[in-house]
C-alpha positions as CSV (number, residue, x, y, z in Angstrom):
1,M,-0.5,-36.2,-9.5
2,G,0.4,-33.0,-8.1
3,T,2.1,-30.1,-10.5
4,I,5.0,-27.9,-10.9
5,F,4.2,-24.5,-11.9
6,Y,7.6,-22.7,-12.8
7,I,8.3,-19.3,-13.6
8,M,10.6,-18.0,-16.0
9,G,11.8,-15.1,-17.6
10,K,14.8,-12.8,-18.3
11,S,16.8,-10.8,-15.5
12,A,14.9,-8.1,-13.8
13,S,11.6,-9.1,-15.1
14,G,10.1,-9.5,-11.5
15,K,10.5,-13.4,-11.5
16,D,11.2,-13.2,-7.3
17,H,8.7,-10.7,-6.4
18,I,6.1,-12.9,-8.5
19,Y,7.5,-16.0,-7.1
20,T,7.3,-14.9,-3.5
21,A,3.7,-13.4,-3.9
22,L,2.4,-16.3,-5.1
23,L,3.8,-18.5,-2.2
24,A,1.9,-16.2,0.0
25,R,-1.5,-16.8,-1.5
26,S,-3.2,-19.3,0.4
27,E,-5.9,-20.4,-2.3
28,L,-2.8,-21.5,-4.4
29,N,-1.7,-24.1,-1.9
30,L,1.9,-24.0,-3.6
31,K,4.7,-25.2,-2.0
32,P,8.2,-24.1,-2.8
33,I,11.0,-25.4,-4.7
34,V,14.1,-23.9,-3.4
35,L,17.2,-23.9,-5.8
36,Y,20.9,-24.2,-4.9
37,T,23.3,-21.9,-6.1
38,T,27.2,-21.3,-5.4
39,R,26.9,-17.4,-6.1
40,P,27.5,-15.0,-3.1
41,M,24.6,-14.5,-0.8
42,R,23.0,-10.9,-2.2
43,Q,22.0,-8.2,0.5
44,G,18.6,-9.0,2.0
45,E,18.8,-12.7,1.0
46,E,18.4,-15.6,3.4
47,N,19.9,-19.0,3.5
48,G,16.9,-21.3,2.5
49,R,14.9,-19.0,1.6
50,E,15.9,-17.1,-2.0
51,Y,18.7,-20.2,-2.5
52,Y,20.3,-22.8,-0.2
53,F,24.1,-20.9,-0.8
54,S,26.1,-23.9,-1.7
55,D,29.6,-24.2,-2.8
56,E,31.2,-26.3,-5.4
57,R,32.3,-29.4,-3.0
58,H,28.7,-29.5,-1.8
59,L,27.5,-30.1,-5.6
60,A,30.3,-32.2,-6.7
61,E,29.0,-34.6,-3.4
62,L,25.5,-34.1,-4.8
63,R,26.5,-35.1,-8.4
64,K,28.4,-38.1,-7.2
65,A,25.1,-39.3,-5.0
66,G,22.8,-39.2,-8.1
67,R,20.8,-36.3,-6.5
68,I,21.2,-33.5,-9.0
69,I,17.8,-33.0,-11.0
70,E,19.1,-29.8,-13.0
71,E,22.3,-27.9,-13.0
72,R,23.6,-25.2,-15.0
73,C,26.8,-22.9,-14.7
74,Y,27.5,-19.3,-15.8
75,Q,31.0,-18.1,-16.7
76,T,30.3,-14.4,-14.6
77,V,32.9,-11.5,-14.3
78,S,33.5,-13.1,-10.5
79,G,34.1,-16.7,-11.9
80,P,32.0,-19.5,-12.4
81,W,28.7,-19.4,-10.7
82,Y,26.5,-22.9,-10.3
83,Y,22.6,-23.0,-10.1
84,F,21.0,-26.5,-9.9
85,T,18.0,-28.2,-8.1
86,A,18.7,-31.3,-6.2
87,D,16.6,-34.3,-5.2
88,E,16.9,-34.5,-1.3
89,G,12.9,-35.4,-0.4
90,Q,11.3,-31.7,-0.8
91,I,9.3,-32.7,-3.6
92,D,6.4,-35.5,-3.4
93,L,4.0,-35.0,-6.2
94,K,1.6,-37.0,-4.8
95,K,1.1,-34.9,-1.9
96,S,1.5,-31.2,-3.3
97,D,1.8,-28.6,-5.9
98,Y,4.9,-26.8,-5.9
99,L,6.0,-23.4,-7.4
100,G,9.8,-23.4,-8.9
101,I,11.5,-20.5,-10.4
102,G,14.8,-21.1,-13.0
103,T,15.8,-20.3,-16.4
104,L,14.7,-22.2,-19.6
105,E,17.3,-24.5,-19.6
106,S,16.3,-25.6,-16.3
107,Y,13.1,-25.8,-17.0
108,E,13.8,-28.2,-19.9
109,Q,15.6,-30.5,-17.6
110,M,12.9,-30.4,-14.9
111,V,10.4,-31.7,-17.9
112,R,13.1,-34.6,-18.7
113,Y,13.1,-35.3,-14.9
114,Y,9.6,-35.3,-14.1
115,G,7.5,-35.5,-17.3
116,R,6.0,-32.8,-19.4
117,K,2.5,-33.8,-17.7
118,V,3.5,-32.1,-14.5
119,M,5.6,-29.2,-15.7
120,V,3.3,-25.8,-16.2
121,P,5.7,-23.0,-17.8
122,V,4.8,-19.2,-16.3
123,Y,6.7,-17.2,-18.5
124,I,7.1,-13.5,-17.7
125,E,8.1,-11.1,-20.5
126,V,8.6,-7.6,-19.9
127,D,10.0,-5.1,-22.1
128,D,13.7,-4.6,-22.7
129,G,14.2,-0.8,-21.5
130,I,11.9,-1.2,-18.5
131,R,13.5,-4.6,-17.6
132,L,17.1,-2.7,-17.9
133,E,16.1,0.3,-15.9
134,R,14.8,-2.5,-12.9
135,A,18.3,-3.9,-13.3
136,L,20.3,-1.0,-12.7
137,R,18.1,-0.1,-10.1
138,R,18.6,-3.4,-8.1
139,E,22.2,-3.1,-8.7
140,R,22.7,0.2,-7.1
141,K,21.4,-0.9,-3.9
142,Q,24.0,-3.6,-3.3
143,K,27.5,-3.0,-1.3
144,Q,29.7,-3.6,-4.1
145,P,27.7,-3.2,-7.6
146,Q,28.3,-5.3,-10.5
147,Y,27.2,-3.7,-13.2
148,E,29.9,-5.6,-15.9
149,E,27.8,-8.6,-14.6
150,M,24.6,-7.1,-15.1
151,C,25.4,-6.2,-18.4
152,R,26.7,-9.7,-19.7
153,R,23.3,-10.9,-17.9
154,F,21.3,-8.6,-20.1
155,L,23.1,-9.6,-23.2
156,A,22.7,-13.4,-22.4
157,D,19.3,-13.7,-21.8
158,Q,18.5,-12.2,-25.4
159,K,20.0,-15.3,-26.6
160,D,19.1,-17.5,-23.8
161,F,15.2,-16.6,-24.1
162,S,15.0,-16.4,-28.1
163,G,11.9,-17.5,-29.7
164,E,13.2,-20.3,-31.2
165,K,14.1,-21.3,-27.7
166,T,10.9,-20.5,-26.1
167,A,9.0,-22.3,-28.9
168,R,11.0,-25.4,-28.6
169,A,10.2,-25.6,-24.8
170,G,6.5,-25.1,-25.5
171,I,6.3,-21.9,-24.1
172,T,2.9,-20.4,-25.7
173,R,1.3,-18.2,-23.1
174,R,3.3,-15.4,-21.7
175,F,2.4,-13.1,-18.8
176,K,3.4,-9.2,-19.2
177,N,5.2,-7.0,-16.2
178,N,5.2,-3.8,-17.9
179,G,2.6,-2.2,-15.9
180,T,1.6,-2.8,-11.9
181,I,3.5,-6.3,-10.8
182,Q,0.3,-6.9,-9.0
183,E,-2.2,-7.3,-11.8
184,C,1.1,-9.5,-13.4
185,I,0.7,-11.6,-10.3
186,D,-3.4,-11.8,-10.0
187,E,-3.1,-12.8,-14.1
188,I,-0.8,-15.7,-12.9
189,A,-2.5,-16.7,-9.8
190,G,-6.2,-16.8,-11.9
191,F,-4.2,-19.0,-14.4
192,I,-2.5,-21.7,-11.8
193,L,-6.3,-21.5,-10.0
194,S,-8.0,-22.6,-13.6
195,I,-5.3,-25.6,-14.1
196,K,-5.7,-26.7,-10.7
197,Q,-9.7,-26.8,-11.0
198,R,-9.6,-28.6,-14.0
199,R,-7.7,-31.4,-12.6
200,P,-9.8,-34.6,-11.8
């Protein structure tokens, strides 16, 4: 049976960069879990790489077909944005290990769907001041920066990733990304390899 390593962390914690770097490491041999979202595509993103960019009509069709593994909705300043994982055959735990990325809420829903033995949390932690600086730098690069939405996400993450909620989800190990991101990537890669090597 394969394993799903699931990256989580507050906004601007480096999750996307770490996710991409871990997938590129051949020794880890991980396949990506590509999420769906109804939010607009950001500059530099590509459909099917960061996300499958969808709409609420497609989401409703997948719900009706019973293919939604997990979903969440965020009430943003631009309206509701949905993020979800759909069971359309991309995950086969008899054949591969996978790397996913999402929120604490989505991780808990994945645990309910696949079971705790299959799911391994990879929680990225960053000092709040550093995280805010990174978020602002990223937003400034957008054609139409949405600073109000950036601030909403920053504040919402304080509640969504509270100590009580991470403890309830069974997250005990945290990977700090306050220094160079390569140090964090190397630490996580070593952690993943150690788990894969311990399996029968």
